[in-house]
N, C-alpha and C positions, 0 to 999 in steps of 0.2 A: 437605464440606457434607453435612448429614444428608439421607438419602433422603426422609424424611417432610416435611422443610422444602422440598425441591425439588419434591416432588409437590404440596404445598400452594401453592407459588408458581405452578406451571403450571396449577393448577386454575381460576384466574380469568382473564378476558380481560385485565385490567390487568397481572397477573403475566406473562402471555404477551407482552404488549407490552413490558414492562420487559426481559425476557430477549431479545426481538428487538432492542431498541434497544442493549443492551449488546453483543450479537453484531455488530450493524452498526458500532458504534463500534470494536470490535476489528478488523474488516475495513478500515475507513477508516484506522486507525492503521498497520496493516501495509502498506496501499497507499501511504500517504505515504512510508514508509521505502523501499519498492521504487521509487517514482517518483523519490525523491531520488537514489538510486543510478543510475537510468536516465538522469536528466538529466546527471549527471556523466560517464557513459560517452558519451552523445551529444555533449556539448561537446568531450570529448577526441577523439572520432572526427572531428568537424568540423575541429578544429585540425590533426590529423594529415593528413587528406585535403587540406585547404587548403595545408599546407606541401608535400606531395608534388606537388600541382598547380602551385604557384608554382615549385618547383624544376624541374619538367618544362618549364614555359614558358620560364624564364630560362636553362636550361642546354641 
């Protein structure tokens, strides 16, 4: 990106708002990916702990 274009974009309040919204969208996108992985790990942990608990109770 040209430095003059970036400086012009940040020179106006609307440009700053646009940059802020794009940055927020990037954070939300990365957050969704991280949360997707976190949910899978949490569900796997629940299954493993549930299996260990069941085995401990029955055996």
